[in-house]
C-alpha positions as CSV (number, residue, x, y, z in Angstrom):
1,X,107.9,86.9,77.3
2,X,109.2,89.8,79.3
3,X,106.7,90.9,81.9
4,X,106.5,94.6,82.5
5,X,105.9,96.2,85.8
6,X,102.3,97.0,84.7
7,X,101.7,93.4,83.6
8,X,103.0,91.9,86.8
9,X,100.8,94.3,88.9
10,X,97.7,93.4,86.8
11,X,98.5,89.7,87.1
12,X,98.9,89.9,90.9
13,X,95.8,92.0,91.4
14,X,93.8,89.7,89.1
15,X,95.1,86.7,91.1
16,X,93.7,88.2,94.3
17,X,90.4,88.9,92.5
18,X,90.3,85.3,91.3
19,X,91.0,84.0,94.8
20,X,88.3,86.2,96.3
21,X,85.8,85.3,93.6
22,X,86.6,81.6,94.2
23,X,86.0,82.0,97.9
24,X,82.6,83.6,97.2
25,X,81.8,80.9,94.7
26,X,82.5,78.1,97.2
27,X,80.4,80.0,99.7
28,X,77.5,80.1,97.3
29,X,77.9,76.3,96.8
30,X,77.4,75.9,100.5
31,X,80.9,75.8,101.9
32,X,80.5,78.3,104.7
33,X,83.6,80.2,105.8
34,X,85.1,80.3,109.2
35,X,86.3,83.6,110.8
36,X,89.9,83.1,109.6
37,X,88.6,82.4,106.1
38,X,87.0,85.9,106.3
39,X,90.2,87.4,107.6
40,X,92.0,86.1,104.5
41,X,89.6,88.0,102.3
42,X,90.5,91.5,103.5
43,X,94.1,91.6,102.2
44,X,92.9,90.3,98.8
45,X,90.4,93.1,98.7
46,X,93.2,95.5,99.6
47,X,95.5,94.0,96.9
48,X,92.8,94.5,94.3
49,X,92.3,98.1,95.2
50,X,96.1,98.6,95.3
51,X,96.4,97.0,91.9
52,X,93.7,99.3,90.4
53,X,95.4,102.3,91.9
54,X,98.8,101.2,90.6
55,X,97.4,100.8,87.1
56,X,95.9,104.3,87.2
57,X,98.6,106.1,89.2
58,X,101.6,104.8,87.2
59,X,104.0,107.2,88.8
60,X,103.5,105.4,92.1
61,X,103.6,101.8,90.8
62,X,106.7,100.8,92.7
63,X,105.4,102.0,96.1
64,X,102.0,100.5,95.4
65,X,103.6,97.2,94.3
66,X,105.3,97.1,97.7
67,X,102.0,97.6,99.4
68,X,100.4,94.9,97.2
69,X,103.2,92.5,98.1
70,X,102.5,93.2,101.8
71,X,98.8,92.5,101.3
72,X,99.6,89.2,99.5
73,X,102.1,88.2,102.2
74,X,99.5,89.1,104.9
75,X,96.8,86.8,103.5
76,X,99.5,84.2,102.8
77,X,100.6,84.3,106.5
78,X,97.0,84.1,107.7
79,X,96.5,81.1,105.4
80,X,99.6,79.4,106.8
81,X,98.3,80.1,110.4
82,X,94.9,78.8,109.4
83,X,96.4,75.7,107.9
84,X,98.3,75.0,111.2
85,X,95.0,75.4,113.1
86,X,93.3,72.9,110.7
87,X,96.1,70.4,111.1
88,X,96.3,70.8,114.9
89,X,99.8,72.2,114.7
90,X,98.7,75.0,117.1
91,X,95.6,76.3,118.6
92,X,93.4,78.8,116.8
93,X,91.7,81.9,118.2
94,X,88.9,81.3,120.7
95,X,86.7,83.5,118.5
96,X,86.3,80.7,116.0
97,X,83.6,78.9,117.9
98,X,81.4,78.2,114.9
99,X,78.1,78.9,116.6
100,X,77.3,82.3,115.2
101,X,75.9,83.7,112.0
102,X,77.9,85.9,109.6
103,X,78.1,89.5,110.4
104,X,75.9,91.4,108.1
105,X,77.9,94.5,108.6
106,X,80.9,92.7,107.1
107,X,81.1,93.8,103.4
108,X,83.2,90.8,102.4
109,X,80.8,88.2,103.8
110,X,77.2,87.2,103.0
111,X,74.4,85.6,105.0
112,X,74.3,82.5,102.9
113,X,75.6,80.1,105.6
114,X,76.7,80.0,109.2
115,X,80.3,80.3,110.2
116,X,82.1,77.1,110.8
117,X,84.8,76.3,113.2
118,X,88.3,77.4,112.1
119,X,89.8,73.9,112.7
120,X,87.2,72.3,110.4
121,X,88.3,71.6,106.8
122,X,85.2,72.1,104.7
123,X,86.9,71.3,101.4
124,X,90.2,69.8,100.3
125,X,91.9,68.7,97.2
126,X,95.0,66.5,97.2
127,X,95.2,66.9,101.0
128,X,95.3,70.7,100.9
129,X,92.5,72.8,102.3
130,X,91.3,76.1,100.9
131,X,93.4,77.9,103.5
132,X,96.5,76.0,102.3
133,X,95.8,76.8,98.7
134,X,95.2,80.5,99.6
135,X,98.6,80.5,101.4
136,X,100.5,78.9,98.5
137,X,98.8,81.0,95.8
138,X,99.1,84.2,97.8
139,X,102.9,83.6,98.3
140,X,103.2,83.3,94.5
141,X,101.2,86.5,94.0
142,X,103.5,88.2,96.5
143,X,106.4,87.2,94.2
144,X,104.7,88.9,91.3
145,X,104.2,92.1,93.4
146,X,107.8,92.0,94.5
147,X,109.0,91.4,91.0
148,X,106.9,94.4,89.9
149,X,108.4,96.6,92.6
150,X,111.9,95.6,91.5
151,X,111.4,96.6,87.8
């Protein structure tokens, strides 16, 4: 099946939507996010908006696909950095102390649970944390965005 530019954009934007929805679902289940987890949500939100705009403003799909790719690469890079913090490859930001509550002014967070420390892995599957999965999947989504921009 030959994927069109529009199909690739829709797939990439839906991928960000699915990752963001999954993050909120895990949060509802009681897996509180750390500050870096919250940082990873913003580029996904941007990619969703960019994808919607690209589907509406078809004349600008190439330019918007480039922006979508940058958003996916950004959240992927944050995910790689977060994974390194979790695995003690490097130190994380001092702002990830884990003592505070979620910022109610933050539109991409909720007050369901307190923030955890950025070097705590609250969930993993096959040795990979949520940050690791976000990094891997986001890099795949960046590939879809780039493929769309090249069509």
